[in-house]
C-alpha positions as CSV (number, residue, x, y, z in Angstrom):
1,M,0.0,0.0,0.0
2,E,1.4,3.4,-1.1
3,P,1.6,5.9,1.8
4,L,-1.2,8.5,1.7
5,R,0.0,11.9,0.6
6,V,-1.3,14.4,3.2
7,L,-1.6,18.2,3.1
8,E,-1.7,19.7,6.5
9,L,-3.3,23.2,6.5
10,Y,-3.1,25.5,9.5
11,S,-0.5,23.1,10.7
12,G,0.4,24.9,14.0
13,I,2.8,22.8,16.1
14,G,2.0,19.5,14.3
15,G,-0.9,18.1,16.4
16,M,-2.5,16.6,13.3
17,H,0.8,15.2,12.1
18,F,1.5,13.5,15.4
19,A,-2.1,12.0,15.3
20,L,-1.4,10.8,11.8
21,K,1.8,9.1,12.9
22,G,-0.1,7.4,15.8
23,C,-3.1,6.1,13.8
24,G,-1.2,3.2,12.2
25,V,-1.8,4.1,8.6
26,P,1.1,4.6,6.2
27,A,1.1,8.3,5.3
28,Q,3.4,11.2,4.4
29,V,2.8,14.9,5.0
30,V,3.9,16.4,1.7
31,A,3.4,20.0,2.9
32,A,2.5,21.8,6.1
33,V,1.1,25.3,5.8
34,D,1.0,28.0,8.5
35,I,1.9,31.7,8.9
36,N,2.7,31.6,12.6
37,T,6.5,31.8,12.8
38,T,6.7,30.4,16.4
39,A,4.5,27.4,15.6
40,N,6.4,26.8,12.4
41,H,9.7,26.8,14.4
42,I,8.3,24.2,16.7
43,Y,6.9,22.2,13.9
44,K,10.2,22.1,12.0
45,H,12.0,21.1,15.2
46,N,9.7,18.0,15.5
47,F,9.4,17.3,11.7
48,P,12.6,18.5,10.1
49,S,12.0,16.6,6.8
50,T,8.5,17.9,6.2
51,P,8.2,20.7,3.6
52,M,7.0,23.8,5.5
53,W,5.2,26.5,3.5
54,S,5.3,29.6,5.6
55,K,2.8,31.6,3.6
56,S,-0.9,32.5,3.7
57,I,-3.1,29.8,2.1
58,E,-5.0,32.2,-0.1
59,G,-1.6,33.2,-1.6
60,I,-0.9,29.7,-2.9
61,P,-2.1,29.0,-6.4
62,L,-4.1,25.9,-7.4
63,E,-1.2,24.7,-9.5
64,D,1.1,24.4,-6.5
65,F,-1.5,22.3,-4.6
66,N,-2.2,20.1,-7.6
67,K,1.5,19.3,-7.9
68,L,1.3,17.6,-4.5
69,S,-1.1,14.9,-5.7
70,I,-3.0,15.0,-2.4
71,D,-4.9,12.0,-1.0
72,M,-5.9,13.7,2.3
73,I,-6.4,17.2,3.7
74,L,-6.1,17.8,7.5
75,M,-7.0,21.3,8.6
76,S,-7.8,23.3,11.7
77,P,-9.0,26.7,10.4
78,P,-8.8,29.8,12.7
79,C,-11.4,29.5,15.4
80,Q,-11.7,33.2,16.5
81,P,-14.6,33.9,14.1
82,F,-16.7,31.2,15.8
83,T,-15.9,31.3,19.5
84,R,-18.4,32.1,22.1
85,L,-16.1,34.8,23.5
86,G,-15.5,36.4,20.2
87,L,-17.7,38.6,18.0
88,K,-18.8,35.6,15.9
89,R,-18.3,37.5,12.6
90,D,-18.2,34.1,10.8
91,V,-17.5,34.4,7.1
92,V,-17.1,38.2,7.1
93,D,-14.2,37.9,9.5
94,Q,-10.9,38.3,7.6
95,R,-9.5,35.3,9.4
96,T,-12.1,33.1,7.5
97,K,-10.8,34.3,4.2
98,S,-8.2,31.5,3.8
99,F,-10.8,28.8,4.7
100,L,-13.2,30.1,2.0
101,Y,-10.4,30.0,-0.4
102,V,-9.8,26.3,0.4
103,L,-13.5,25.6,-0.2
104,D,-13.2,27.4,-3.6
105,L,-10.2,25.2,-4.5
106,L,-11.7,21.9,-3.4
107,P,-13.7,21.2,-6.6
108,K,-10.7,22.2,-8.7
109,L,-8.1,19.9,-7.1
110,S,-6.8,17.2,-9.4
111,P,-6.8,14.5,-8.3
112,P,-9.4,15.3,-5.7
113,P,-8.5,14.3,-2.1
114,R,-10.0,11.1,-1.0
115,Y,-10.2,12.1,2.7
116,I,-10.7,15.3,4.7
117,L,-10.5,15.9,8.4
118,L,-11.4,19.3,9.9
119,E,-11.3,20.5,13.5
120,N,-12.8,23.7,15.0
121,V,-14.4,25.1,18.2
122,K,-17.9,24.5,19.4
123,G,-19.9,27.2,17.6
124,F,-18.5,26.3,14.2
125,E,-21.4,23.9,13.8
126,E,-23.8,26.8,13.8
127,S,-21.9,29.0,11.4
128,C,-22.3,30.0,7.8
129,A,-18.8,28.7,7.2
130,R,-19.9,25.2,8.2
131,N,-23.0,25.4,6.0
132,Q,-20.7,26.4,3.1
133,L,-18.4,23.5,3.9
134,V,-21.2,21.0,3.9
135,K,-22.6,22.4,0.6
136,T,-19.2,22.2,-1.1
137,L,-18.7,18.6,0.2
138,N,-22.1,17.5,-1.2
139,E,-21.4,19.1,-4.5
140,C,-18.0,17.4,-4.8
141,G,-19.4,14.0,-4.0
142,Y,-18.2,13.5,-0.4
143,H,-20.0,11.6,2.3
144,F,-19.2,13.0,5.8
145,K,-19.8,12.6,9.5
146,E,-19.8,15.4,12.0
147,I,-19.0,14.9,15.7
148,M,-18.6,17.0,18.8
149,V,-16.2,15.3,21.1
150,S,-14.0,16.0,24.2
151,P,-10.7,14.3,25.3
152,T,-12.7,12.6,28.1
153,S,-14.0,10.3,25.4
154,V,-10.6,8.8,25.1
155,G,-9.9,8.7,28.8
156,I,-8.0,12.0,29.2
157,P,-9.0,14.1,32.2
158,N,-9.6,17.4,30.2
159,S,-12.7,19.1,28.9
160,R,-12.0,20.5,25.5
161,L,-15.2,20.1,23.4
162,R,-14.4,20.5,19.7
163,Y,-16.2,20.1,16.4
164,F,-14.8,17.6,13.9
165,L,-15.8,16.7,10.4
166,M,-14.7,13.5,8.6
167,A,-15.3,13.2,4.9
168,K,-14.7,10.5,2.2
169,R,-15.1,10.6,-1.5
170,S,-18.1,8.6,-2.6
171,E,-16.1,6.4,-5.0
172,E,-14.4,4.9,-2.0
173,G,-17.4,2.5,-1.9
174,F,-19.3,3.8,1.1
175,S,-22.9,4.4,1.8
176,T,-24.7,7.0,-0.3
177,E,-26.5,8.2,2.8
178,T,-25.5,11.7,3.9
179,H,-25.4,12.4,7.6
180,S,-26.6,15.8,8.8
181,Q,-26.9,14.9,12.4
182,I,-23.9,16.0,14.5
183,L,-22.8,13.1,16.8
184,E,-21.9,13.6,20.4
185,A,-19.8,10.5,20.8
186,F,-17.6,8.2,18.7
187,P,-19.6,5.7,16.6
188,L,-20.5,2.7,18.7
189,H,-19.5,0.2,16.1
190,M,-15.8,1.2,16.4
191,D,-13.5,-0.9,18.6
192,L,-12.5,1.8,21.1
193,D,-9.8,1.4,23.8
194,V,-11.9,3.3,26.3
195,S,-15.0,1.8,27.7
196,E,-18.2,3.4,26.3
197,Q,-20.4,1.8,29.1
198,P,-22.3,4.1,31.3
199,T,-20.6,4.8,34.7
200,V,-22.4,4.4,38.0
201,L,-21.7,7.7,39.8
202,T,-21.9,8.5,43.5
203,P,-25.0,10.6,44.2
204,F,-24.2,14.2,45.1
205,Q,-24.9,15.0,48.8
206,P,-25.2,18.8,49.2
207,E,-25.9,18.7,52.9
208,G,-22.8,19.4,54.9
209,Q,-20.8,20.0,51.8
210,V,-18.5,23.0,51.9
211,L,-19.1,25.2,48.9
212,Y,-15.8,27.1,48.7
213,K,-14.8,29.8,46.3
214,L,-17.6,31.0,44.0
215,E,-18.9,27.6,42.9
216,T,-22.5,26.8,42.7
217,P,-23.9,23.4,44.0
218,E,-24.4,22.4,40.3
219,E,-20.7,23.1,39.6
220,V,-19.6,21.0,42.6
221,Q,-21.9,18.2,41.5
222,R,-20.5,18.3,37.9
223,K,-16.9,18.1,39.2
224,Q,-17.8,15.3,41.6
225,K,-19.2,13.3,38.7
226,Q,-16.2,13.8,36.6
227,N,-13.9,12.7,39.4
228,S,-16.0,9.6,39.9
229,D,-15.7,8.3,36.3
230,P,-13.2,5.4,36.3
231,S,-12.9,5.3,32.5
232,I,-11.0,8.6,32.8
233,R,-7.3,8.5,33.9
234,Q,-6.0,10.5,36.8
235,I,-4.1,13.8,36.4
236,Q,-1.1,12.2,38.1
237,D,-0.6,10.0,35.0
238,F,0.2,13.2,33.0
239,L,2.5,15.0,35.4
240,D,6.2,15.5,34.7
241,P,8.3,13.4,37.2
242,D,11.3,15.6,36.6
243,L,9.5,18.8,37.6
244,D,10.2,18.7,41.3
245,L,13.6,20.3,40.7
246,D,12.1,23.3,39.0
247,M,8.6,23.6,40.4
248,D,9.0,27.1,41.9
249,Q,8.9,28.8,38.5
250,Y,5.3,27.5,38.0
251,L,3.9,28.5,41.5
252,L,1.2,31.1,41.4
253,P,2.6,34.5,42.5
254,P,1.1,36.1,45.6
255,K,-0.8,38.8,43.7
256,T,-2.5,36.2,41.6
257,L,-3.5,34.1,44.7
258,L,-5.0,37.1,46.4
259,R,-6.8,38.5,43.5
260,Y,-8.1,35.3,41.9
261,A,-8.4,32.8,44.7
262,N,-12.2,32.6,44.4
263,I,-12.2,31.7,40.7
264,L,-9.3,29.3,40.4
265,D,-10.1,25.9,39.1
266,I,-8.1,23.7,41.4
267,V,-7.3,20.1,40.7
268,W,-5.0,17.6,42.4
269,P,-3.1,14.5,41.2
270,S,-5.9,12.1,41.9
271,C,-8.5,14.2,40.0
272,R,-10.0,12.9,36.7
273,R,-10.8,16.3,35.3
274,S,-9.4,19.7,34.2
275,I,-10.7,22.6,32.2
276,C,-9.7,23.5,28.7
277,F,-6.2,25.0,28.5
278,T,-6.3,28.2,26.3
279,K,-3.6,30.3,24.7
280,G,-3.8,32.7,27.7
281,Y,-2.7,30.1,30.2
282,G,0.1,31.4,32.5
283,R,-0.8,35.0,31.7
284,Y,-4.5,35.2,32.6
285,V,-6.4,33.2,35.2
286,E,-10.1,33.1,34.6
287,G,-11.2,30.3,32.2
288,T,-7.7,29.7,30.8
289,G,-7.0,26.3,32.5
290,S,-6.8,24.5,35.8
291,V,-4.1,24.9,38.4
292,L,-2.6,22.0,40.4
293,Q,-2.5,21.6,44.1
294,S,1.0,20.2,44.6
295,S,0.8,19.9,48.4
296,S,-0.8,16.8,49.9
297,E,-0.8,18.2,53.4
298,A,-3.6,20.7,53.0
299,E,-7.3,20.4,52.2
300,V,-8.8,22.9,49.8
301,E,-12.1,23.1,51.6
302,Q,-10.4,23.9,54.9
303,V,-8.1,26.5,53.3
304,Y,-11.1,28.3,51.8
305,Q,-13.3,28.0,54.9
306,G,-13.7,31.6,56.2
307,L,-10.9,32.8,53.9
308,E,-12.6,36.2,53.1
309,E,-12.7,37.1,56.8
310,L,-8.9,37.0,57.2
311,S,-6.4,39.7,56.6
312,E,-4.5,39.8,53.4
313,E,-1.4,38.4,55.1
314,Q,-3.3,35.6,56.7
315,R,-5.1,34.7,53.5
316,L,-1.9,34.5,51.6
317,R,-0.3,32.3,54.3
318,R,-3.2,29.9,54.2
319,L,-3.3,29.8,50.4
320,H,0.4,29.1,50.2
321,T,-0.1,25.8,52.1
322,L,-1.8,24.4,48.9
323,R,1.3,25.0,46.8
324,L,-0.8,25.9,43.8
325,R,1.0,25.9,40.5
326,Y,0.5,26.1,36.8
327,F,0.9,22.9,34.8
328,S,4.2,23.0,33.0
329,P,4.1,23.2,29.1
330,R,5.3,19.6,29.0
331,E,2.4,18.6,31.3
332,V,-0.2,20.5,29.2
333,A,1.3,18.8,26.1
334,N,0.8,15.4,27.9
335,I,-2.8,16.2,28.7
336,M,-3.4,17.2,25.1
337,G,-2.2,13.8,23.9
338,F,1.2,14.8,22.5
339,P,3.7,11.9,22.6
340,Q,6.9,12.1,24.6
341,S,8.8,12.6,21.4
342,F,7.3,16.0,21.0
343,A,9.7,18.7,22.1
344,F,10.0,22.5,22.2
345,P,13.2,24.2,20.9
346,E,15.1,25.6,23.8
347,D,14.7,29.2,22.6
348,V,10.9,29.2,22.8
349,P,9.8,31.1,26.0
350,V,7.4,29.4,28.4
351,K,4.6,31.9,27.6
352,Q,4.9,31.2,23.9
353,R,4.8,27.4,24.6
354,Y,1.5,27.9,26.5
355,K,0.1,30.0,23.7
356,V,0.8,27.5,20.9
357,L,-0.5,24.6,23.0
358,G,-3.7,26.6,23.6
359,N,-4.1,27.0,19.9
360,S,-3.5,23.3,19.2
361,L,-5.8,20.2,19.5
362,N,-5.9,16.9,21.3
363,V,-3.7,14.5,19.5
364,E,-5.3,11.3,20.9
365,V,-8.8,12.5,19.9
366,V,-7.7,13.2,16.3
367,C,-5.8,9.9,16.2
368,K,-9.0,8.0,17.0
369,L,-11.0,10.0,14.4
370,L,-8.3,9.2,11.7
371,Q,-8.6,5.5,12.5
372,I,-12.4,5.8,12.0
373,L,-12.0,7.8,8.8
374,L,-9.4,5.6,7.3
375,S,-11.0,2.3,8.3
376,Q,-12.1,0.3,5.3
377,H,-15.2,-0.8,7.3
378,T,-16.4,2.7,8.2
379,V,-19.5,4.0,6.5
380,L,-19.8,7.8,6.4
């Protein structure tokens, strides 16, 4: 079997490439395209032999793409036009321009790619860009399946719900049925490594429960359910064993502790959950990712009990007992499914490492989707 010739658009730090390597199908990335110089530097460090096109996609003529003889396109277009925190300008956002150019090129590619995998944020599924994508795929003779899935589906303790679309050309011999329903789990007929069986959870008992910080009873219940799911691995499985020597650089500074104590999402090594790590992790606090309690000698509930009634000095002394720290970039990469072979060039600063990871995707989720897409027994 000849290796699939793969075009990786919006290649970032190579998450799609690592997933492709891990899915067990012979493939070669014939070109990776991105305009982010830091991401390209990291990509090249990990895949030195892959041709890197450091240029805007809409500036690449059709002839250059046709010369590649592409079997598959992997892409993760800019998400800002579709995020819930953004303006949701959709197709009128300039950052969507390159994606619309890709859709314009798709019917003209020769030979047409047999497979397409696209990733984006929750919100893309309601966009005009998605509607245009589906229209183009139907016109070009593709069958496709859409899915909203989070890393918890593959046993990773991290909430990062994302939209994915898998498409195959109809001549590949698959069903003529077109799926418009967006799935919320992997297809049940696939042989998944992680159990899909429902988990029996411990009932939530609000009476006597200490509701610390600004959490609602519903938030506490949700976190308890996540931590009770044995199909999800524990945070400790993703921690860097070599970090003890250099942990202090990741400890939350006193000003951050005092100002944001009530909105920190705190996890500990035995937890089976964490919130989505964004590009602002390490610079901003609210909603950018969880922080780790690295001290086993203190209880979060006890530390927060009556905390607001204390003086600033007393509050800080009590919060310090938790030894709260950011996850290191290596640990965030672990949680996002990157293999141990993934590495940053030494000249990339920590804040830039967090930023490019926040813009990336979960490698294990994409790996599972590629296995589904490329399986000869999958009907899309």
